[in-house]
N, C-alpha and C positions, 0 to 999 in steps of 0.2 A: 545669817551671817553676822550674828552677834560677835563682838570682839571684847571681851573683857580680860585684863590682865590684873593680877594682884600681888603685893609683896606681903600681905597680911589677910589671912582668912578670919579673923577674929569678928569682923562685922557681920559675918553670916549669922553667928549667933543671936544677932539682936533682931533678925527679920521677923520672928513669930512675935517677939514681944511688941513691935512695932506694927502689927497687922492692923490694929485699931485706927491707927494714924492713916496707913495706906487705904483702907476702905473708904475713909472719909473724903480722900482725894481722886479714887478712881473714877467715880462719877463725873466729876469736872473734867478730868483728862478725857474721858471718853466724850463727854459732850463737845468738847472743844475739836477732838479728832473728827467728828462727826459734821460738826459745823464747817470746819475747813474743807472736807470731802464734797460737801454739798455747795459751797460757794465757788470752790475752784477744783476742776477735775483732775484727777491723777491717774494717768495712763498706766496700765499693768506693765509690768516689765516683759510679760510675753509678746504684746503688741508692739513694744517698742523694739524688741529684738526682730521681731518680723518686719518692721517697717524701715523706711530710710534706705531708698536706693541710692548707692553711692553716685554722686555728682548731680543726683536729680533734685529739683526742688518740689516739696511737697506743699509750698506756702503755708505750713503750719509750724510754728517754732516748737521744738521739745527742748525742755530744759532739765538736765539730768543733775539730780541730787545724789552724792556719793556718800550719804550716811542716812541712818534711820529717820524717818520723819519726826518732826517736832523739835529738831534741831536749828542751828543757825543757817546751815546751808538750804535746809527745807523752807525756813522762814523767809530767806533771801528770793528763792525761786518763786515762792508764791506770792511775794510782795511784787515781783517783777510781772508775774501773769496778771494779777489785779491791776497794777499801773498802766500795762498794756492794754488791757481791756478796756478800761475807763478812759484811756486817752483815744480808743479807737484805733491804735496803732498796728496792732497784730494780734492773731489767735495764737495761744501757747499752751502747751501741756506741761504737767511736771510728771518726770519718771523717777521713781526712788529706787536707787540700786546700791545698797549698802554694803561694806565689807573692807576691812583691814585698813581703817582710817582713811578711805577714800581710794585705795589702791584699786579695788575692783572697779568702781566706776571709771578711774583713769584708765585702766587697761580697755574697758569697754570703748570708751571714747576713741580711744586709738584705733580701734578695729573699725570704726565707722568712717575710715578715710574717705575724703571726697564729700561727705555728708554735709551740705550747706545749711541745714535747717535744725542743727543741733549745737546746744551750748551747754557747757557743765560749770556749775557753781563750783568754785574752789577756793581755798584760801591758805593761810598758814598751816591749817592741819593737814592737807593734802601734801604741801611741800615738806612738812616735818616727817610725815610717814614715809614717804619716798627717801628720805635721808636714812632711816633706821630700820626700815622693814624690806624685804626682798619684793620686789617688782618687775615684771616683765617689761614695763615702760617706765620712763620718766617724763615729766612735763616737758622736756625739750622734745620729745616725740608728739607733741599736740600743737596747737595754734594759738599763741596768746591773743586775746582780743582786748581785756580792758580790766583795771581795778576799779571796784565800784565805790566802796565805802570802808570806813573803819569804825571802831568802837571799843571802850575800854572792856577790860576784864573786871570781874568782881569778885569779891571774898563774900560768900553766902553761907549761911546757916540755916536750919529749920526754925521755925518760929518759937519752939520750946527748947531750942538750944539753950546750955547754961552760959554760953559765950555771947554776951549782950555788947561787947565792944571789941574792936580789934585788940586792945590791950589784954582784955580776959583771954583771948586766944593766944597770942603770942608768949604771955606768961606761962600758959599751960604747956605750950608746945616747946619752948625752950627749956622748961624744967624737966620734961620728958618726951622728947620728940616720938617715941613709940606709940605714945598714947592718944596721938591725933592723927586720924585717917582723912586724906583729902583726895577728893575725886575730881575727875576732868572728863570733858567730852571730847578730848582728842588723844592721839598718841603722845608718848612721851616727848617727841620732836614737834608736836603740834603747839597751838596757842595755850591750852589749858595746862599741857605739861612743862611748856617752858615758863610759864607766869609761875607756877608752883616752885620750880627750881630758883628762879630769880627771888621770889618772895621769902623762901626758906634761907637762902643765903643771906638777905639782906637784914634778917631778923636774928641770924646766929645760929641757924639750925643746920645740920648736915643732912640734906634731903635724903641720902641713903639710910638713914636712920629712922626716917618717917614713913609709915605705910601709906601707899598710893592705889588707887585704882583707876584705870582708864576704860571709858565707854565710848562706844562708835555713836558720839553725837550726844546734844543736849536732851535728846528725847528718851535716852536710857539713863542719863545721869540724874535727871529729876526724881525719878521713883527710888534711885538708890539712895538719894539724900533724905528723902522723906521717910524711908523705911529705916534709917541707921545703918545702912551698909557703909557710909561714910559719914565723918562728923561734919565736914567741910566741903563745899564746892569751889573751886577755881574756875571760873568760867565766863563765857561772854554775857555782858549785861543784858543786851537786847532780847534774849532768848527766855528770859525770865521776869520780864516786866509785869505780865499778868500776875504771876505768882507773888511778885513782891506787893503788887497793889492790893492782892486779896488777904496780905498777911501770912501767906503760907510759908514764905522764907523771908528772912531779915538779911539786908545788905550791911556788911561790917565797913567796907572800904570799896572804892574803884581805884583803877591804875592809871586814869587819864590824868593829864598835867593840870587840868582843871576840872571843877566838879561838872558831873554830867547833869543836865536840866531835867534828864528823864526821872533821876531818883534823888530823894534827900539823903545823901551820904558823903561823908568825907572822901577825900583823896587819900592815897598811902602818904603822900608827901606831906599833905598837912599833919599827919599822925606821926611824922619823924621816920618814916620808912623811905628809905632811897629807891624806889622803884617806879618807874614811869613805862607803860607798856600798852599797846594798841593791837588789837586783832583786826584783821582786813579780810575782804572778800573780792573775789574777781570772776572773771569768765574765761574758760578755754574752749576752743573748737576743735573738731577733728583735725588731723593733718591732711596734706593734699588739696586744700582749697586752692582756688585761683584767686589772684589779686582781687578781682571784682568781688568775689564771694566773700573774702575776709574785709573788704570794706564795707561791704553791705551789713555785715553782722556789727561792725564797729560802729557804723552810722547809726544802726538800730539802738544800740546801747547808749551812745552818746546823747542821741535825741531823747531817749527814755531819762536819762540822769538829769536831763535840763526842764523836763516836764513837772508843772506844778504838783501833779497827783503823785509822782515818785517822790518828790521832796516832801510832800505832806506826810505820806507813809513811813519814809525814811526818819523823820524827827519822832514819829509816834514809837517808831522801833528804837529810838535811843542812838541812832546812827548818825555818823559825820560824813559830809559828801568827801570823797577822795579819789575823783575819777582820774585815772592815769591810763593812756591809750599807748599804742606803739609809735616809736621803739622804746619809749620810757619804762613801759610796763615790763618788757622783757629785762631790761637793766635792773629794775626793782626786784624782780623775781631772783635774779644773780646775788644781789645784796642780801636778800633774805635768806637764801641757802648759805650763805657764809655766816649770817648772825645766828642761824640755828645750830650750824657745825660748832661755833665757837661756844655757845651757851651750853651745848650737851657735853664738849670735850673739857670744860673747866673742871 
């Protein structure tokens, strides 16, 4: 269910020339995937579809990831599973069900009406996809539980990129917008797409003149960046901390108001670019829950986010605590929908 859209196919010609770089990183990526799978089980989609009697509690929480493994939603779900296990709070499984920027996962969540043991990780990416892509259901058809955290976006390039500073990039970009291809791990209406639009406008580039590629999560974006399919990635910081530490990719700037303690990189504001932007992630449950079932899930989440283990792992991932429960979370979702529409319509 890979979802890739492009406004410029020239990057494909670079794939073979970059094969050496790719092979250098395949082993690392495979090892990481194996380690994750061994540490935290991932329920096959078939088992997920067969399980979950509506209205009945299996007493094992399933966390649905609506994008490919390796992205921000996946990292959030697996961090939840690890923290819940380490705190002895609950047993949980991760279910990966990608497609259409999270719409496939959302439609599946809505079909699980009355299932009290299912949560879906979501965020600005899913909200943005619903705004711009056809979908059988919207977020209004599911049950809001809570916002968990937020994090800055980052401007990333491969370690061998000729762009060593943001000034290098913006100079080339403004001189010839068509020469710079920027990739993101969300739809145009998601955080990476919105960040690209805001960044382009702030530095004086018409976004429609600059080629872009969108991928269904950071797990697909990373290989594209490393093989030269895109020159730059505009994406969530937390998904790439391992690659940044290893020197595989370089951060030119972050979008937060202040510098992130997770990386040694300037903010856009420091560099004279008037963009401040944060991505966020939250949780939705199926529709048709009783008040008691909804409260149980909300309490589980608020207890989790207050735990020492969750906060330790969050700091390690470069996240900021941004817990928001009902009814404020629903109001926040409405505000974000208006923000997406306004940014896309400009």
